[in-house]
C-alpha positions as CSV (number, residue, x, y, z in Angstrom):
1,M,75.4,28.0,0.8
2,K,75.9,24.4,-0.2
3,K,74.1,23.3,3.0
4,I,71.0,25.5,2.0
5,K,71.0,24.1,-1.5
6,Y,71.2,20.5,-0.1
7,I,68.2,21.1,2.2
8,A,66.2,22.7,-0.6
9,G,67.0,19.8,-2.8
10,I,65.7,17.4,-0.1
11,W,62.4,19.3,0.2
12,F,62.0,19.4,-3.5
13,L,62.4,15.6,-3.8
14,L,59.9,15.0,-0.9
15,L,57.4,17.3,-2.6
16,L,57.8,15.6,-5.9
17,L,57.5,12.2,-4.3
18,C,54.2,13.3,-2.6
19,M,52.8,14.6,-5.9
20,V,53.7,11.3,-7.6
21,R,52.0,9.2,-4.9
22,C,49.0,11.5,-4.5
23,E,45.7,9.7,-5.3
24,S,42.5,11.2,-6.6
25,D,40.0,12.4,-4.0
26,K,37.7,9.4,-4.9
27,E,40.5,6.9,-4.2
28,F,41.8,8.7,-1.2
29,L,38.3,8.7,0.5
30,K,37.6,5.1,-0.4
31,E,37.3,3.0,2.7
32,K,39.6,-0.1,2.9
33,P,38.7,-1.8,6.2
34,E,41.1,-4.4,7.5
35,T,38.1,-6.6,8.6
36,F,34.6,-6.6,7.2
37,Y,32.0,-8.8,8.9
38,T,29.3,-10.6,6.8
39,V,26.9,-13.4,7.5
40,D,29.5,-15.8,6.1
41,N,32.4,-14.9,8.4
42,A,30.7,-13.5,11.5
43,F,30.0,-17.0,12.9
44,S,32.8,-19.3,14.0
45,T,31.2,-21.4,16.7
46,S,27.9,-23.2,17.3
47,A,27.6,-21.2,20.5
48,Q,27.2,-18.0,18.5
49,I,24.3,-19.6,16.6
50,D,22.7,-20.5,19.9
51,Q,23.0,-16.8,20.9
52,V,20.8,-16.0,17.9
53,L,18.3,-18.5,19.2
54,V,18.5,-17.0,22.7
55,S,17.7,-13.6,21.2
56,I,14.4,-15.1,19.9
57,Y,13.6,-16.6,23.3
58,S,14.3,-13.2,24.8
59,H,12.1,-11.4,22.3
60,L,9.1,-13.8,22.9
61,R,9.6,-13.5,26.6
62,D,9.2,-9.7,26.3
63,L,6.1,-10.2,24.2
64,W,4.6,-12.2,27.0
65,A,5.8,-10.3,30.0
66,N,5.8,-6.9,28.4
67,P,8.3,-5.3,30.8
68,G,8.0,-1.9,29.0
69,E,4.2,-2.0,29.1
70,S,4.0,-1.3,25.4
71,G,0.4,-0.5,24.3
72,W,0.6,-2.6,21.1
73,I,1.6,-5.7,23.1
74,F,-1.5,-5.3,25.2
75,V,-3.6,-5.1,22.0
76,F,-1.8,-8.2,20.6
77,R,-2.8,-10.1,23.7
78,G,-6.5,-9.1,23.3
79,N,-6.7,-5.9,25.4
80,G,-9.1,-3.5,23.8
81,T,-10.3,-5.7,21.0
82,D,-13.7,-7.4,20.5
83,M,-12.3,-10.3,22.5
84,F,-11.6,-8.2,25.6
85,D,-12.7,-4.6,25.8
86,V,-11.2,-2.0,28.1
87,A,-13.0,1.3,28.4
88,S,-11.0,4.3,27.1
89,I,-11.0,6.0,30.5
90,R,-9.2,3.0,32.1
91,R,-5.6,2.1,31.7
92,G,-5.0,0.3,28.5
93,S,-5.3,0.9,24.8
94,T,-8.8,0.4,23.4
95,F,-8.7,-1.1,19.9
96,N,-12.3,-1.9,19.1
97,N,-13.5,1.5,17.9
98,Y,-13.2,0.8,14.2
99,G,-14.2,4.4,13.4
100,V,-10.8,5.6,14.5
101,I,-8.7,2.7,13.3
102,N,-6.9,3.1,9.9
103,P,-4.2,1.2,8.0
104,D,-1.5,3.6,9.4
105,N,-2.3,2.6,13.0
106,G,1.0,1.8,14.8
107,N,-0.5,-1.4,16.3
108,F,-0.6,-3.0,12.9
109,Y,3.0,-2.1,12.1
110,E,4.3,-3.3,15.4
111,N,2.4,-6.6,15.3
112,Y,3.5,-7.2,11.7
113,T,7.2,-6.4,12.1
114,T,7.7,-8.1,15.4
115,W,7.0,-11.5,13.8
116,Y,9.2,-10.8,10.8
117,Y,11.9,-10.0,13.3
118,V,11.5,-13.5,14.6
119,I,11.6,-14.9,11.1
120,S,14.7,-13.0,10.2
121,R,16.5,-14.3,13.3
122,A,15.4,-17.8,12.6
123,N,16.5,-17.6,9.0
124,L,19.9,-16.2,10.1
125,A,20.4,-19.1,12.5
126,L,19.4,-21.7,9.8
127,Y,21.9,-20.1,7.4
128,A,24.7,-20.0,9.9
129,A,24.1,-23.6,11.0
130,E,25.2,-24.8,7.5
131,L,28.4,-22.7,7.3
132,P,31.4,-25.0,6.8
133,Q,33.5,-23.5,9.6
134,I,30.9,-24.3,12.3
135,A,31.9,-27.4,14.3
136,W,29.1,-29.1,16.2
137,S,29.7,-31.4,19.1
138,S,27.2,-33.9,17.6
139,D,24.6,-34.3,14.9
140,A,22.0,-34.1,17.7
141,E,23.2,-30.7,18.8
142,K,22.9,-29.3,15.3
143,A,19.5,-31.0,14.7
144,Y,18.2,-29.4,17.9
145,A,19.5,-25.9,17.0
146,V,17.9,-26.2,13.5
147,A,14.6,-27.5,15.1
148,Q,14.4,-24.5,17.4
149,A,14.9,-22.1,14.6
150,R,12.3,-23.8,12.4
151,F,9.9,-23.9,15.3
152,F,10.2,-20.2,15.9
153,R,9.8,-19.4,12.2
154,A,6.7,-21.6,11.9
155,F,5.3,-20.0,15.1
156,A,5.8,-16.6,13.6
157,Y,4.0,-17.5,10.4
158,R,1.2,-19.1,12.4
159,N,0.6,-15.8,14.2
160,L,0.9,-13.7,11.0
161,A,-1.7,-15.9,9.3
162,E,-4.0,-15.5,12.2
163,L,-3.6,-11.7,12.3
164,F,-3.2,-10.8,8.6
165,G,-4.3,-13.8,6.6
166,G,-1.8,-14.7,3.9
167,V,1.7,-13.0,4.1
168,P,5.0,-13.3,2.1
169,I,6.8,-16.5,3.1
170,V,10.5,-15.7,3.5
171,T,12.8,-18.6,4.1
172,E,16.2,-17.1,3.4
173,I,18.2,-14.1,4.6
174,S,18.3,-11.1,2.3
175,T,21.7,-9.5,1.5
176,V,20.4,-6.9,-1.0
177,P,17.2,-4.8,-1.0
178,K,14.2,-6.8,-2.2
179,Y,10.9,-5.3,-3.1
180,D,9.0,-8.0,-5.0
181,F,7.8,-10.2,-2.2
182,K,4.7,-12.2,-3.1
183,R,1.9,-12.6,-0.7
184,A,0.8,-16.2,0.0
185,T,-2.8,-17.2,0.9
186,R,-3.8,-17.9,4.5
187,I,-4.0,-21.6,3.7
188,E,-0.5,-21.6,2.2
189,T,0.8,-19.8,5.2
190,Y,-0.8,-22.3,7.6
191,Q,0.5,-25.1,5.5
192,F,4.1,-23.8,5.6
193,A,3.9,-23.6,9.4
194,I,2.5,-27.1,9.6
195,T,5.2,-28.5,7.3
196,E,7.9,-26.9,9.4
197,M,6.5,-28.1,12.7
198,E,6.0,-31.7,11.4
199,A,9.6,-31.7,10.0
200,I,11.2,-30.9,13.4
201,E,8.8,-32.7,15.8
202,N,11.1,-35.6,16.3
203,D,14.2,-33.5,16.6
204,L,12.8,-31.8,19.7
205,P,13.4,-33.7,23.0
206,E,10.6,-34.8,25.4
207,T,12.4,-32.9,28.1
208,T,15.4,-30.7,28.4
209,I,18.1,-30.2,31.0
210,I,18.2,-26.4,30.3
211,G,15.0,-24.9,31.6
212,G,12.8,-22.9,29.2
213,R,14.0,-24.6,26.0
214,L,11.6,-26.0,23.4
215,V,10.4,-29.6,23.7
216,K,8.4,-31.9,21.5
217,G,5.1,-31.1,23.3
218,A,5.3,-27.5,22.2
219,A,5.4,-28.5,18.6
220,Q,2.5,-30.9,19.0
221,H,0.5,-28.3,20.8
222,K,1.1,-25.8,17.9
223,L,0.3,-28.4,15.3
224,C,-3.0,-29.0,17.1
225,E,-3.8,-25.3,16.8
226,L,-2.6,-25.0,13.2
227,Y,-4.7,-27.9,12.0
228,L,-7.7,-26.4,13.8
229,A,-7.1,-23.1,12.1
230,M,-6.5,-24.7,8.8
231,G,-9.7,-26.7,9.1
232,T,-11.7,-23.6,10.0
233,Q,-10.4,-21.7,7.0
234,L,-11.0,-24.6,4.7
235,A,-14.6,-24.9,5.9
236,A,-15.1,-21.2,5.3
237,D,-13.8,-21.7,1.8
238,G,-16.4,-24.4,1.2
239,N,-13.8,-27.3,1.3
240,A,-15.6,-29.6,3.7
241,G,-13.7,-32.7,3.0
242,D,-10.2,-31.2,3.6
243,A,-11.6,-29.3,6.6
244,S,-12.7,-32.6,8.2
245,A,-9.3,-34.2,7.6
246,A,-7.6,-31.1,9.2
247,F,-9.9,-31.3,12.2
248,A,-9.0,-35.0,12.6
249,K,-5.3,-34.2,12.6
250,S,-5.9,-31.5,15.1
251,I,-7.5,-34.0,17.5
252,N,-4.7,-36.4,16.9
253,F,-2.0,-33.9,17.9
254,G,-4.1,-32.7,20.8
255,N,-4.2,-36.2,22.2
256,K,-0.5,-36.7,22.1
């Protein structure tokens, strides 16, 4: 009998202990992860930042090679536009019949978002490059990583300005939802890209040991294009003086 009472007492104490330690449903269901990655602790080496840059190279390679044969990439490269028409009965995506094109057309969405994908990756690399825990082998290594990221960001804005005119210029990563982006003018978008390219021109090498990486000539070529585009827009806006200066700079970079 004493043994039964002893066992019953033990169970009563265990039940009481559980009731005392029992949390509310809200607290019980609250997640408490042992590790939680953010942009501030996800990077620990410069090689990881380089992988972000490699992802941009890979993305641009797919835009050029189009291994999946995506129709919107054919359109982006001129297939089916006024520049290069392909009859509807042939393979390809005709995009010059303005009677059937509307703002909801997927080609607009894909072209718009693909360049903001590049911008977001470039902004991430630039943010991570300044984290205190990142150790660089030299100042030149860091400068080259930053130069590549800024080149890609400028290249993306150059393409957005060509396709859509002025667009929101985003230079930092977003950690919370944001809905109040302001659209810049086409001239402002070109100017941002020009400023970026000129800032990193001398941080890009003449040649590289690793094939396929950015060199100074790429930035100079894009600056030639950007100043030509800037001058064309300025001339259209009636600003002949600034247009002439932009054309002169385009020629200068074209001759380098």
